[in-house]
TIVEX-756101 format. One record per residue (C-alpha): z, x, y. Coordinates in steps of 0.05 Angstrom, whole numbers, padded with zeros to 5 digits, always signed. Layout:
// TIVEX-756101
ZXY;...
This chain:
// TIVEX-756101
+00846-01274+00521;+00800-01286+00462;+00831-01273+00393;+00806-01263+00322;+00842-01287+00260;+00848-01240+00200;+00883-01278+00145;+00945-01303+00182;+00944-01249+00236;+00919-01265+00306;+00892-01203+00342;+00864-01193+00412;+00788-01187+00403;+00781-01134+00457;+00834-01090+00425;+00804-01091+00356;+00735-01076+00383;+00759-01022+00431;+00800-00987+00377;+00780-01009+00307;+00814-00947+00277;+00881-00977+00297;+00867-01037+00252;+00836-00999+00194;+00886-01023+00142;+00878-01097+00161;+00802-01092+00163;+00798-01055+00097;+00845-01104+00064;+00806-01164+00090;+00741-01135+00063;+00769-01115-00005;+00806-01181-00015;+00752-01225+00015;+00801-01253+00065;+00778-01302+00117;+00762-01270+00185;+00747-01317+00243;+00733-01314+00317;+00777-01361+00358;+00732-01362+00420;+00720-01436+00410;+00739-01495+00365;+00687-01476+00313;+00728-01416+00291;+00664-01379+00271;+00664-01333+00212;+00663-01258+00224;+00646-01201+00176;+00681-01135+00163;+00629-01079+00156;+00640-01011+00126;+00609-00958+00171;+00611-00883+00175;+00672-00883+00221;+00711-00932+00177;+00712-01008+00185;+00689-01052+00242;+00689-01126+00257;+00621-01158+00269;+00594-01228+00281;+00565-01265+00223;+00488-01260+00224;+00450-01313+00264;+00513-01340+00298;+00507-01303+00365;+00491-01364+00408;+00548-01403+00377;+00602-01357+00406;+00630-01372+00475;+00583-01343+00527;+00637-01334+00579;+00693-01301+00540;+00668-01274+00473;+00639-01205+00460;+00605-01231+00397;+00560-01278+00437;+00487-01259+00437;+00424-01296+00457;+00392-01289+00389;+00337-01338+00408;+00301-01281+00446;+00294-01244+00380;+00265-01304+00344;+00323-01304+00295;+00328-01379+00292;+00255-01386+00274;+00236-01317+00247;+00166-01293+00261;+00147-01241+00209;+00099-01208+00259;+00153-01192+00310;+00178-01121+00318;+00251-01145+00316;+00274-01196+00264;+00346-01217+00252;+00363-01227+00179;+00426-01244+00140;+00435-01169+00127;+00421-01145+00198;+00362-01125+00241;+00294-01112+00211;+00256-01067+00259;+00185-01042+00260;+00177-00979+00301;+00112-00946+00324;+00145-00879+00307;+00134-00858+00234;+00198-00843+00197;+00164-00818+00134;+00103-00774+00135;+00070-00769+00066;+00044-00700+00047;-00002-00723-00009;-00075-00743-00018;-00091-00814+00000;-00134-00851-00050;-00204-00871-00024;-00212-00943-00001;-00223-00988-00059;-00186-00945-00110;-00119-00967-00138;-00081-00920-00093;-00047-00916-00026;-00112-00928+00011;-00140-00982-00035;-00162-01048-00004;-00148-01116-00033;-00204-01151+00001;-00154-01194+00040;-00140-01185+00114;-00077-01145+00125;-00018-01179+00158;-00005-01140+00221;+00064-01135+00251;+00081-01114+00322;+00112-01045+00329;+00161-01026+00383;+00173-00960+00418;+00239-00923+00420;+00259-00950+00488;+00244-01021+00467;+00288-01011+00406;+00345-00980+00446;+00343-01037+00497;+00337-01091+00443;+00396-01064+00403;+00437-01057+00467;+00422-01129+00485;+00433-01154+00414;+00502-01122+00417;+00513-01157+00484;+00527-01091+00518;+00483-01113+00576;+00536-01165+00594;+00603-01160+00629;+00655-01213+00616;+00699-01198+00676;+00752-01162+00636;+00802-01119+00675;+00796-01058+00630;+00736-01012+00624;+00691-01004+00564;+00692-00942+00520;+00645-00914+00468;+00688-00941+00412;+00671-01011+00436;+00597-00993+00440;+00599-00963+00370;+00632-01025+00342;+00584-01073+00374;+00521-01031+00360;+00540-01020+00287;+00555-01093+00279;+00489-01113+00312;+00444-01070+00268;+00483-01088+00206;+00455-01067+00139;+00383-01079+00160;+00318-01040+00155;+00275-00996+00200;+00203-00987+00179;+00221-01013+00110;+00277-00963+00099;+00352-00978+00096;+00385-00972+00164;+00439-00926+00136;+00388-00875+00114;+00349-00869+00178;+00397-00887+00235;+00461-00851+00257;+00501-00881+00314;+00547-00828+00344;+00619-00842+00327;+00675-00849+00378;+00716-00787+00392;+00779-00778+00351;+00810-00709+00357;+00845-00715+00290;+00779-00732+00255;+00730-00690+00295;+00713-00646+00235;+00698-00706+00191;+00656-00736+00247;+00615-00673+00253;+00608-00669+00178;+00579-00739+00174;+00529-00723+00229;+00510-00658+00194;+00504-00695+00127;+00457-00746+00159;+00413-00691+00187;+00413-00653+00121;+00388-00715+00086;+00324-00711+00126;+00266-00662+00118;+00217-00651+00062;+00234-00687-00002;+00180-00682-00056;+00116-00704-00020;+00148-00736+00041;+00177-00710+00106;+00233-00758+00125;+00253-00766+00198;+00315-00799+00227;+00341-00833+00289;+00405-00818+00328;+00435-00862+00383;+00487-00829+00427;+00507-00805+00495;+00478-00740+00521;+00530-00690+00544;+00485-00632+00563;+00413-00608+00562;+00406-00532+00563;+00336-00506+00580;+00313-00441+00548;+00256-00423+00501;+00273-00490+00472;+00318-00544+00501;+00385-00553+00466;+00408-00625+00463;+00484-00633+00461;+00512-00702+00445;+00581-00727+00464;+00634-00734+00411;+00604-00677+00370;+00608-00601+00371;+00543-00593+00332;+00491-00555+00372;+00432-00551+00325;+00388-00604+00356;+00330-00577+00399;+00267-00601+00432;+00205-00564+00456;+00198-00550+00530;+00132-00589+00529;+00166-00650+00501;+00223-00641+00549;+00176-00640+00609;+00140-00702+00584;+00206-00738+00571;+00231-00721+00641;+00168-00751+00670;+00181-00815+00632;+00256-00819+00642;+00268-00778+00705;+00323-00822+00733;+00362-00823+00668;+00356-00749+00650;+00372-00726+00721;+00438-00762+00712;+00462-00720+00653;+00529-00690+00672;+00542-00738+00729;+00613-00766+00719;+00593-00832+00752;+00537-00845+00703;+00523-00843+00628;+00458-00827+00594;+00446-00859+00526;+00389-00832+00484;+00354-00850+00420;+00326-00788+00387;+00275-00785+00331;+00288-00719+00296;+00259-00679+00238;+00294-00624+00198;+00265-00555+00190;+00277-00509+00131;+00318-00466+00178;+00370-00522+00183;+00355-00537+00256;+00333-00606+00278;+00276-00616+00326;+00269-00677+00371;+00198-00704+00361;+00206-00765+00405;+00260-00791+00452;+00278-00848+00499;+00335-00850+00549;+00375-00904+00584;+00419-00893+00645;+00482-00935+00648;+00543-00944+00692;+00611-00919+00671;+00620-00987+00638;+00556-00976+00598;+00516-01028+00638;+00443-01006+00637;+00415-00990+00707;+00346-00968+00730;+00366-00935+00796;+00425-00906+00832;+00427-00968+00877;+00434-01013+00815;+00492-00969+00792;+00528-00982+00858;+00518-01057+00850;+00539-01056+00777;+00603-01018+00795;+00620-01069+00849;+00610-01127+00801;+00653-01094+00748;+00707-01076+00799;+00709-01148+00824;+00713-01174+00752;+00650-01215+00758;+00616-01242+00696;+00544-01221+00696;+00483-01201+00655;+00435-01143+00665;+00369-01169+00637;+00331-01117+00596;+00256-01114+00586;+00239-01089+00515;+00186-01139+00489;+00203-01196+00536;+00144-01223+00575;+00183-01263+00627;+00148-01272+00694;+00205-01236+00731;+00262-01191+00711;+00320-01197+00761;+00365-01137+00769;+00427-01178+00752;+00445-01250+00738;+00514-01279+00754;+00545-01317+00696;+00606-01344+00734;+00573-01390+00784;+00554-01464+00784;+00483-01453+00808;+00439-01402+00772;+00441-01340+00816;+00405-01273+00809;+00416-01208+00847;+00358-01165+00868;+00368-01094+00893;+00309-01082+00940;+00313-01006+00937;+00242-00993+00960;+00235-01046+01014;+00186-01026+01068;+00130-01003+01021;+00070-01050+01022;+00061-01058+00947;+00135-01065+00936;+00143-01116+00992;+00086-01157+00962;+00120-01159+00894;+00186-01175+00929;+00155-01236+00962;+00126-01258+00895;+00194-01255+00862;+00229-01292+00918;+00175-01346+00915;+00185-01352+00840;+00260-01361+00848;+00251-01414+00902;+00201-01452+00859;+00249-01451+00800;+00310-01470+00841;+00345-01404+00829;+00389-01375+00883;+00373-01302+00899;+00421-01253+00931;+00382-01194+00958;+00408-01125+00978;+00369-01072+01017;+00411-01008+01009;+00378-00974+01068;+00400-01032+01113;+00473-01043+01093;+00527-01020+01044;+00539-01058+00980;+00605-01084+01007;+00566-01123+01060;+00529-01164+01008;+00556-01236+01007;+00563-01261+00935;+00576-01333+00916;+00647-01349+00896;+00662-01342+00822;+00684-01402+00781;+00742-01383+00737;
């Protein structure tokens, strides 16, 4: 069991992340009195930070310390090196700062409704004569996957209990911190859906409504916002109503044209809405109309297991469920802006020899078999053990996994 130290109180890390509301008084007191908060996952006793978020207070890792936490046991561990945080590159789409993530999206969050000065004038369109410094911009799916990974929600540490949305909310909120998106404060443009609390459901809805009401046309700008949450229901009519879990608000809609285009891009995920064995996480870019209704103008979706492990197919879900049930420690690699030569479906973190798991769900198709051979060849060349499973040939229980090292 990994613990955290708040002042002189030792608390189970999993419990305070799974139910931060239970420790509200201790977290608030630590923040207000600047009390020491430390993670006891290893001898370094790394510093933690108490953040004030819309749902109250949460515990988060200190910026840039992700790799220093224990990889096998600590939920605050994160491979920050993939984001370039240790040697920040100002041209990357994702930069980790002392305040939190600094993200550049390819989706505009502010549309200016004003004349742009001609090139060369001292206005918005004026040129300085110097080449502009270009920065990569990420799409919504890349952002969702990156934030999920930065919060280490793509990992499972072999814990006996499941994972709830309160844990996701804590880790996601801690990961994004008090950063920026497209040059705007995170708190102004991003709302992460809060965990359900029956006693506070009205306040939770009010905070979501307040976030949405802060968008729309302000002076000469049309401000948009982002929402990350789990989809409960999609109701198709003249427009498609988007209902999010943990909220009773029903004033978010999307056009049928956008819905059809989104289904084409995220068919597996969106077809899973309502399935009790799966969860569908979405990031919505919305705009507010004068009528008070919010329209989705862009959207990305991620299918996950019941334990919030991202999966790309129903077969991956079956394998993820088995690994969780057997309390294996594993990672689900995500793609976002990573240009690795191969992306295994899973990687075991509790074995002596590096081992990946590949779910060969489309074996038998020529192009797929060719890529399968390339991946197997790559693993052999790199000295990586590969466990393969062809779902059409055998059940997941028949797959022989290497013994875990505890």
